[in-house]
Steps between C-alpha positions, in 0.01 A plus 500: 500500500318190626247337265284197497423338164168313523479257210199302391635184329151428365461824303431438135830605345730439792809280447766422755774610259336837440455545873871424562599758239287765673649419837853546365395829339391635838777352712751781430261767621296339774539285807246252351308221667299260281170365631292262284125471547359157572130555544223758457550787742873428546611821329288692750666324791851557359449870426343562840806350659726711277319810626539384865875430442564843354587414137538796265342338193278206420528373139232276357576255221163371391162606370231738623397254775853504649504879487163518675611270781828689546312835523262360759792363705695829488189699597378259766531781758396768256689743279810658664825667388682209670342235273750353252471617145365256240666403171322290237651250260216355286492127419128432494259458211363855491702722744247787501654683795854502358376610156290786641814619677677510165739219572624273220289187475794258538694443825841576342385841370318574827822408695695757307236770566481414872882500538521840336233635731667352811835648407336841441287474816188540289164410648134571427236506771162378377149462633335160538153370566362285781205263518328396822204277565317350809678163468852636519735791548616764261716403201696723266488479121734664255309541173150347498221318681179352370168359610294287265586369153874583493552334843303197380734473203805523733352224710449275196851569370650413838310170493627419151859595601470265797407228252816570297406780261755776425381860571549656162272777375315251283393305809343817650323582171367149449385480860335840491302416180389161629403638842319802351269276289455206729623579851405841636152628588410752227140542610502610862717795594603478861734790574444848643779759493503741799712810538490728809275803443361376163193301393564126463533351150296181481455210258862429423622160370868573553741769616872559428687715753819657356798658680673574173461442126480279309292250686683207339663403172401256222848422372646840414157663475384697804146437627388839636157547651617792714782686318503786752592274791842592639730403788490859623120521516212315666322192366306467175208269451349349186171317527247337255120495539461255212683192389308463177733426206457840327579727795780271617671492162464877473663549844783255418568676166533836682733344761729384218503830311437786746814667630383821676131464583311235701269248342161663426151364443146476629588192708833623631578644841822697561650650814827703498746590774298353790636488855262215591237278333306203629348218295210314655357187344166325538678163479866402554710619207848407381777741610856551375792730579790547255394187310479269807162339580408562866163323532141630503377800693182701542654827625843643408622854571784640289711799620775703342823526696713789372882479510487147632838353391832587344585331170853476356446635152 
């Protein structure tokens, strides 16, 4: 079985020694080629070439950003039974996608699980989401997208990381608190949520689009605005019509405690199992996919893609 291991040497917990151990673990079962990423978008280029060259499996060794790029490279020509399967070895700071799949949070434990699945020929086919906007083509996401405050926080964290900060959970929390009180616009809601065949929902400050649950993690604690979101269903949306302190704290508290029901409240908007939603903004708004900041947009359409990719699990 031919496999390409795409390794991000800049992922938070990656070390060359750990990577070499993983390569040796796979070498007895796979005809393995190692490819290291050198720049943003490189994992997408490598995985696309792996699909063209007829590899059986692409293995990512990195964080959620590496996984997202690999997925988009594999699906550059759209979902197909001929697309290589994807295996995930988490070495990033949060690893939401790997954790929602039920994989161990460390690369050694994940390697054991992936090897067992490969030997047993065990795969799981999951649905994904896509986002498209007037300035670019369609891009897949694996677990979440966001427009508004969360994407602004991702943008600020990326700036701080570029300046030398390490992307631990505390950095996200500190940045979110600072940006909430002194960075984001909490007075003028700009977003409208549109869904085919239904009245628009206006006056939103932010929107989270979920392909699975939880939306993210705070350490070991899941953050869960849309607990019913699932890889086998459509997309879920959580939105806020107020960013006053009281309603926001109430929503966050529910995200941290709710396990089976969505966040509720007078200022909350929820959509479950949607095939398509569009967010339109009165002004350019920050936009992120799977925790990667992708600039500002005024119109983004999100679609569910059932049975999009095979995962070794």
